[in-house]
C-alpha positions as a Markdown table, in Angstrom:
| # | Residue | x | y | z |
|---|---|---|---|---|
| 1 | Met | 0.1 | 0.4 | -0.2 |
| 2 | Pro | 1.6 | 3.2 | -1.2 |
| 3 | Lys | 2.0 | 6.4 | 1.8 |
| 4 | Met | -0.2 | 8.8 | 2.0 |
| 5 | His | 1.0 | 11.9 | 0.5 |
| 6 | Ala | -0.6 | 15.9 | 1.0 |
| 7 | Ile | 0.1 | 17.5 | -2.3 |
| 8 | Val | 0.4 | 20.8 | -1.0 |
| 9 | Leu | 0.1 | 24.0 | -3.9 |
| 10 | Val | 1.9 | 27.4 | -3.1 |
| 11 | Ala | 0.2 | 29.8 | -5.8 |
| 12 | Trp | 2.7 | 33.3 | -5.9 |
| 13 | Leu | 0.2 | 35.8 | -7.6 |
| 14 | Thr | 2.5 | 38.0 | -10.2 |
| 15 | Arg | 1.8 | 41.4 | -8.9 |
| 16 | Glu | 1.1 | 42.9 | -12.7 |
| 17 | Ser | -2.9 | 41.6 | -12.6 |
| 18 | Ser | -5.1 | 42.8 | -10.4 |
| 19 | Thr | -7.1 | 39.9 | -10.2 |
| 20 | Pro | -4.9 | 36.6 | -9.6 |
| 21 | Ser | -6.2 | 33.3 | -11.6 |
| 22 | Leu | -5.1 | 30.6 | -12.4 |
| 23 | Thr | -3.2 | 31.6 | -15.4 |
| 24 | Ser | -1.5 | 33.7 | -13.7 |
| 25 | Ser | -0.2 | 32.2 | -11.2 |
| 26 | Leu | 3.4 | 30.2 | -10.5 |
| 27 | Leu | 2.3 | 26.5 | -9.0 |
| 28 | Leu | 4.4 | 24.9 | -6.5 |
| 29 | Cys | 4.0 | 21.6 | -6.1 |
| 30 | Leu | 5.2 | 19.8 | -3.0 |
| 31 | Thr | 4.7 | 16.6 | -1.8 |
| 32 | Val | 4.7 | 15.6 | 2.0 |
| 33 | Gln | 4.3 | 12.7 | 4.3 |
| 34 | Val | 1.8 | 13.0 | 6.5 |
| 35 | Thr | 2.5 | 10.9 | 10.0 |
| 36 | Val | -0.5 | 10.9 | 12.8 |
| 37 | Ser | 0.9 | 10.8 | 16.3 |
| 38 | Thr | -1.2 | 8.9 | 19.4 |
| 39 | Val | -0.5 | 7.9 | 23.3 |
| 40 | Gly | -2.2 | 4.1 | 22.0 |
| 41 | Leu | -6.3 | 4.4 | 22.6 |
| 42 | Val | -6.6 | 0.9 | 21.5 |
| 43 | Asp | -9.9 | 0.8 | 19.4 |
| 44 | Arg | -8.9 | 3.7 | 18.0 |
| 45 | Leu | -5.9 | 2.9 | 16.4 |
| 46 | Asp | -7.2 | -0.5 | 15.5 |
| 47 | Gln | -9.5 | 1.8 | 13.8 |
| 48 | Phe | -7.2 | 4.3 | 12.0 |
| 49 | Ala | -4.8 | 1.8 | 10.8 |
| 50 | Ser | -7.8 | -0.5 | 9.2 |
| 51 | Ser | -8.7 | 2.1 | 7.1 |
| 52 | Ser | -5.3 | 4.4 | 6.7 |
| 53 | Asn | -1.9 | 4.4 | 5.5 |
| 54 | Val | -0.7 | 7.1 | 7.1 |
| 55 | Gln | 2.3 | 6.8 | 8.9 |
| 56 | Leu | 1.3 | 5.8 | 12.5 |
| 57 | Ala | 4.1 | 7.7 | 15.2 |
| 58 | Leu | 3.4 | 6.2 | 18.9 |
| 59 | Ser | 4.2 | 7.8 | 22.1 |
| 60 | Leu | 5.2 | 4.8 | 24.3 |
| 61 | His | 7.3 | 6.3 | 26.7 |
| 62 | Ala | 7.4 | 3.2 | 29.3 |
| 63 | Thr | 8.0 | -0.7 | 29.2 |
| 64 | Thr | 6.3 | -1.5 | 32.1 |
| 65 | Asp | 1.9 | -0.9 | 32.5 |
| 66 | Glu | 2.9 | 0.7 | 35.5 |
| 67 | Val | 6.2 | 3.1 | 34.0 |
| 68 | Arg | 3.2 | 3.7 | 31.6 |
| 69 | Asp | 0.5 | 4.1 | 33.7 |
| 70 | Trp | 2.1 | 7.2 | 35.8 |
| 71 | Ile | 4.0 | 8.8 | 32.1 |
| 72 | Val | 0.6 | 7.9 | 30.1 |
| 73 | Pro | -2.4 | 7.7 | 32.2 |
| 74 | Val | -4.2 | 6.0 | 29.1 |
| 75 | Asn | -2.5 | 3.4 | 29.6 |
| 76 | Cys | -4.9 | 2.3 | 32.6 |
| 77 | Arg | -7.8 | 2.2 | 29.6 |
| 78 | His | -5.6 | 0.1 | 27.6 |
| 79 | Asp | -2.3 | -1.8 | 28.8 |
| 80 | Leu | 0.4 | -2.8 | 26.3 |
| 81 | Ala | -0.3 | -6.2 | 26.0 |
| 82 | Glu | -3.8 | -4.6 | 24.1 |
| 83 | Leu | -1.6 | -1.9 | 22.6 |
| 84 | Thr | 1.2 | -4.2 | 21.2 |
| 85 | Ala | -1.7 | -6.9 | 20.0 |
| 86 | Val | -3.7 | -4.5 | 17.9 |
| 87 | Leu | 0.5 | -2.7 | 16.8 |
| 88 | Arg | 1.5 | -6.7 | 15.6 |
| 89 | Lys | -2.2 | -6.9 | 13.8 |
| 90 | His | -0.9 | -3.8 | 11.7 |
| 91 | Tyr | 2.5 | -3.5 | 11.5 |
| 92 | Gly | 3.6 | -7.0 | 11.8 |
| 93 | Thr | 6.6 | -8.6 | 10.5 |
| 94 | Gly | 6.5 | -9.0 | 7.4 |
| 95 | Asn | 3.1 | -7.3 | 6.7 |
| 96 | Ala | 2.1 | -7.0 | 3.4 |
| 97 | Ala | 1.5 | -3.5 | 3.2 |
| 98 | Gly | 4.8 | -3.4 | 4.0 |
| 99 | Arg | 3.7 | -1.1 | 7.0 |
| 100 | Arg | 6.1 | 0.3 | 9.6 |
| 101 | Val | 5.3 | 2.4 | 13.1 |
| 102 | Leu | 7.4 | 5.1 | 14.7 |
| 103 | Val | 8.1 | 4.5 | 18.5 |
| 104 | Glu | 8.8 | 7.8 | 20.2 |
| 105 | Tyr | 10.4 | 6.6 | 23.6 |
| 106 | Thr | 11.5 | 9.8 | 26.0 |
| 107 | Met | 14.4 | 8.9 | 28.6 |
| 108 | Leu | 13.3 | 10.4 | 31.9 |
| 109 | Ala | 16.0 | 9.6 | 34.3 |
| 110 | Gly | 15.7 | 7.3 | 37.1 |
| 111 | Val | 12.1 | 6.3 | 35.8 |
| 112 | Asn | 12.5 | 4.2 | 32.5 |
| 113 | Asp | 15.8 | 4.9 | 31.1 |
| 114 | Thr | 17.7 | 1.1 | 32.3 |
| 115 | Leu | 19.3 | -1.3 | 30.4 |
| 116 | Gly | 16.3 | -3.4 | 31.5 |
| 117 | Asp | 14.0 | -0.5 | 29.9 |
| 118 | Ala | 15.8 | -1.1 | 26.8 |
| 119 | Ala | 15.7 | -4.7 | 27.1 |
| 120 | Arg | 11.7 | -4.9 | 27.6 |
| 121 | Leu | 11.6 | -2.8 | 24.7 |
| 122 | Val | 13.1 | -5.0 | 22.1 |
| 123 | Gln | 10.8 | -7.6 | 23.2 |
| 124 | Leu | 7.6 | -5.2 | 23.4 |
| 125 | Leu | 8.8 | -5.2 | 19.7 |
| 126 | Glu | 9.9 | -8.3 | 18.6 |
| 127 | Gly | 7.3 | -9.2 | 15.8 |
| 128 | Ile | 6.2 | -5.4 | 14.8 |
| 129 | Glu | 7.5 | -3.6 | 12.0 |
| 130 | Ala | 9.5 | -0.7 | 13.6 |
| 131 | Lys | 11.4 | 2.3 | 14.0 |
| 132 | Val | 12.2 | 3.8 | 17.4 |
| 133 | Arg | 12.9 | 7.7 | 18.3 |
| 134 | Val | 14.9 | 8.2 | 21.2 |
| 135 | Phe | 14.2 | 11.7 | 23.1 |
| 136 | Leu | 17.1 | 11.8 | 25.6 |
| 137 | Thr | 15.7 | 14.6 | 28.8 |
| 138 | Trp | 18.4 | 17.1 | 30.7 |
| 139 | Cys | 17.0 | 19.0 | 33.4 |
| 140 | Gly | 14.0 | 19.7 | 31.2 |
| 141 | Asp | 15.7 | 20.4 | 27.9 |
| 142 | Val | 14.5 | 17.6 | 25.1 |
| 143 | Arg | 17.4 | 16.3 | 22.9 |
| 144 | Leu | 16.7 | 14.0 | 20.0 |
| 145 | Leu | 19.1 | 11.3 | 19.5 |
């Protein structure tokens, strides 16, 4: 399934004409990729992934339900087991559409930044086509790794 692209048309009106028209405009076409970000509302995620080919970004931020309940409160309604099940359904390894989910993970010192967290992240994403974007934080300053 091809990626969803939005075509953006930008018109530059000429200053010679007082009435803008398509013929007096220079059209610049840009292709942009659309990405939808979510915290993981499982029912909506399942519906979205079934009906769209838009890139999905998932804010995961934790590898245990205990920590994710605190960081991402919606996890109290949809735990990691439910979330990873729907990801495997739509973004499983070798899926026919070649889809991949972008997983975003903000590391918080002393909260979700251990080697154990890294190992659990690998286990959670096993069987899911994913790219992981890690954000490191120092004194509130977010830096992309």
